[in-house]
C-alpha positions in Angstrom: -0.1 -0.1 0.1 1.6 3.3 -1.1 0.9 6.4 1.0 1.1 9.9 -0.8 2.7 12.5 1.1 0.9 15.9 1.2 2.8 18.2 -1.0 4.0 21.5 0.6 2.1 24.4 -1.5 4.4 26.6 -3.3 4.3 30.2 -4.2 2.9 33.0 -2.3 -0.2 35.3 -2.9 0.7 38.3 -4.8 -1.8 41.1 -4.1 -1.7 41.2 -0.2 2.0 40.9 -0.4 2.2 43.8 -2.8 0.8 46.0 -0.3 3.0 44.7 2.5 6.1 45.3 0.3 4.8 48.7 -0.4 4.5 49.4 3.3 8.0 48.1 3.8 9.4 50.4 1.1 7.6 53.3 2.7 9.3 52.7 5.9 12.7 52.3 4.1 12.2 55.5 2.3 11.4 57.3 5.4 14.8 56.2 6.7 16.7 57.4 3.5 14.7 60.8 3.6 16.0 61.3 7.3 19.6 60.6 6.2 19.4 63.3 3.5 17.6 65.8 6.0 14.0 65.6 4.5 12.0 65.1 7.8 8.7 66.2 6.4 9.1 63.4 3.5 10.2 60.9 6.1 7.1 61.5 8.4 4.6 61.5 5.3 6.3 57.9 4.3 5.5 56.5 7.8 2.0 57.6 7.4 1.7 56.0 4.0 3.2 52.9 5.5 0.4 52.7 7.8 -2.4 53.3 5.1 -0.6 50.4 3.2 -0.3 48.1 6.4 -4.1 48.5 7.0 -4.9 47.6 3.4 -2.8 44.5 3.1 -4.8 42.6 5.8 -8.1 43.8 4.6 -7.3 42.8 1.1 -6.2 39.5 2.2 -9.5 38.8 4.0 -11.5 40.1 1.4 -9.8 37.9 -1.4 -9.4 34.7 1.1 -5.5 35.0 0.3 -4.6 34.9 4.0 -1.2 32.7 4.7 1.2 31.9 7.3 4.0 33.6 5.0 1.9 36.7 4.7 1.5 37.1 8.4 5.3 36.7 9.1 6.1 39.1 6.3 3.6 41.7 7.5 5.3 41.4 10.9 8.7 42.0 9.5 7.6 45.0 7.5 6.0 46.4 10.5 9.2 46.1 12.4 10.9 48.4 9.8 8.1 50.7 9.1 6.8 51.3 12.6 9.8 50.5 14.6 13.2 51.0 13.1 12.0 53.9 10.8 10.5 56.3 13.5 13.2 55.6 15.9 16.0 56.2 13.2 14.1 59.4 11.8 13.6 60.9 15.5 17.1 60.1 16.3 18.7 61.9 13.2 16.2 64.8 13.7 16.4 65.6 17.5 18.3 63.0 19.5 21.9 63.1 18.1 22.7 65.8 20.4 21.9 64.1 23.8 24.7 61.3 23.2 24.0 57.9 25.0 20.5 59.1 26.4 19.6 60.0 22.8 20.3 56.4 21.3 19.0 54.7 24.4 15.6 56.6 24.2 15.3 55.6 20.3 16.4 51.8 21.5 13.5 51.9 24.0 10.9 52.7 21.3 12.5 50.2 18.9 12.6 47.4 21.5 9.3 48.4 22.5 8.0 47.8 18.9 9.6 44.4 18.7 8.3 43.2 22.0 4.8 44.5 21.1 4.7 42.7 17.7 6.1 39.3 19.1 3.4 39.4 21.9 0.8 40.2 19.4 1.8 37.3 17.2 1.7 34.9 20.1 -1.8 36.0 21.1 -3.3 35.6 17.6 -6.5 33.5 18.1 -6.4 33.6 21.9 -6.8 37.4 23.0 -10.1 39.3 22.8 -10.2 40.7 19.3 -12.2 43.8 20.6 -9.0 45.1 22.2 -5.2 45.4 21.8 -3.1 44.7 24.6 -0.5 47.7 24.7 -0.4 50.6 22.2 -0.5 49.3 18.6 2.9 50.1 16.7 1.2 51.8 13.9 -0.5 54.3 16.3 2.9 54.6 18.2 4.6 55.3 14.8 2.0 57.9 14.1 2.5 59.7 17.2 6.3 60.1 16.5 5.9 60.9 12.7 3.1 63.7 13.5 5.4 65.2 16.1 8.1 65.6 13.5 5.7 66.8 10.8 4.2 69.5 13.1 7.7 70.7 14.2 9.0 71.0 10.5 6.0 72.8 9.4 6.3 75.3 12.3 10.0 75.9 11.7 11.0 74.0 15.1 14.4 72.6 15.3 14.8 69.2 16.6 17.6 70.3 18.9 15.6 72.8 20.7 12.9 69.9 21.7 15.4 67.1 22.1 14.6 66.4 25.8 10.7 66.3 25.0 11.4 63.9 22.1 13.5 61.5 24.2 10.7 61.5 26.9 8.0 61.0 24.2 10.1 58.1 22.6 10.5 56.3 26.0 6.8 56.8 27.0 5.3 55.5 23.7 7.9 52.7 23.8 6.6 51.7 27.2 2.9 52.1 26.1 3.4 49.4 23.5 4.8 46.8 25.9 2.2 47.8 28.8 -0.8 45.8 29.7 -3.1 48.7 29.0 -6.1 47.8 26.6 -7.0 49.6 23.5 -10.1 49.5 21.4 -9.3 47.6 18.4 -12.5 48.5 16.5 -12.4 45.2 14.9 -16.1 44.8 16.0 -17.1 47.7 13.7 -19.4 46.4 11.0 -18.1 48.3 7.9 -20.6 46.3 5.7 -23.8 47.1 7.4 -25.9 50.3 6.5 -25.6 53.5 8.3 -27.6 56.8 8.7 -27.1 59.5 6.2 -25.7 61.8 8.7 -22.6 59.4 9.4 -21.4 60.0 5.8 -21.6 63.8 6.4 -19.6 63.2 9.7 -17.1 61.2 7.8 -17.0 64.0 5.1 -16.4 66.7 7.5 -13.8 64.6 9.2 -11.8 64.4 5.8 -12.0 68.0 5.5 -10.7 68.8 9.0 -7.7 66.4 8.2 -7.0 68.1 4.9 -7.0 71.7 6.8 -4.1 70.7 9.0 -2.8 67.1 8.2 0.0 66.9 10.5 -1.8 68.6 13.7 -4.9 66.9 13.2 -3.5 63.2 12.6 -1.1 63.8 15.7 -3.9 64.8 17.8 -6.0 61.9 16.8 -3.4 59.2 17.6 -2.3 61.1 20.8 -5.7 61.0 22.1 -6.0 57.4 21.1 -2.8 56.6 23.2 -4.4 58.4 26.2 -7.5 56.6 25.8 -6.1 53.4 26.9 -4.8 54.6 30.3 -7.8 56.5 30.8 -10.0 53.6 30.0 -8.0 51.4 32.5 -8.2 53.8 35.3 -11.9 54.0 35.0 -12.3 50.4 35.2 -9.9 49.9 38.3 -12.1 52.7 40.0 -15.4 50.9 39.1 -13.8 47.6 40.5 -12.7 49.1 43.5 -16.2 50.7 44.1 -17.7 47.4 43.5 -15.3 45.8 46.2 -15.9 48.7 48.6 -17.1 47.4 52.0 -20.3 48.2 53.5 -20.2 50.3 56.8 -22.1 49.3 59.8 -24.6 52.2 59.6 -25.5 51.5 55.8 -25.8 47.9 56.7 -28.2 48.9 59.5 -30.3 50.9 57.2 -30.4 48.0 54.8 -31.8 45.7 57.6 -34.4 48.1 58.7 -35.9 48.3 55.0 -36.1 44.7 54.6 
C-alpha cells in the first residue's frame, strides 16, 4: 500500500504581499529621507506605510488569500516601518545631540515595537479581538511621525525639543509593551448600513484632516494613546467601588428596610 505525502504548497499570494512590500518600502524610504535631512517627507512616508499596512490585511481577508507567510512578512515589514524607521528618523532629527541618552531613548522605542509585535503574534486566536494589549505599533509610529511633521511645518528645530522628544519616545515605547488595553475597532461592521448623517460626519472629518494634516493626525493618535490609560483607570475605579465594604450604619439601614 502506497501512501502519498501531502505536497507543501509553493508560491505566495501576490496581491496582499504587494501592499506589504509597499509598506516596507515606505519605511525604508523614511529612513533614507531622514538621512538626507528631508524629515517632512520621512514623516509622510511613515503615514503612507500605515495606510498600506491597513490595506494588506483587509485585502487578504476580502480575497481569501491569508497565509502564514503573509502574516510573518507583515510582521517583519511592521518592524521596519513602525519600529526602526520612526526611531531612526527621530534620532536623526532630534536625539543625536543627547549622546548616549539619545540613542537609548530611540532604542527603548525600537525594542518596545519588537516586543509588542512578538506578543501580538503569540496571542493571535487567543486574545479578545475587541481590544489590543498595549499601544499598537502603527499608532505609536503615527505619534512620532506627527510630532516631527508638526515641528518641521512650524520651523521648530529638533535640537530645541530634544528632551521632549526623548521623553515621548520612551513613554510611547513603554505604552506598547504595557498591559493597557486599547479598542481595536474590529467589531465595527463596515459592511452594514449607516444613517445618512454618518457619511456627512465622515466627509467633515476628511475636510478637517485636509486643513491641517500633521496637527489633526497627531492629535487623533495622541488621543488614542491616552484613551488606553484613561479607560484602564476608569475600570479600576469601578472595580474598587464594586468591592468597597459596606459600613455598619449602611448595613443597619438596609436591615431596617427589609
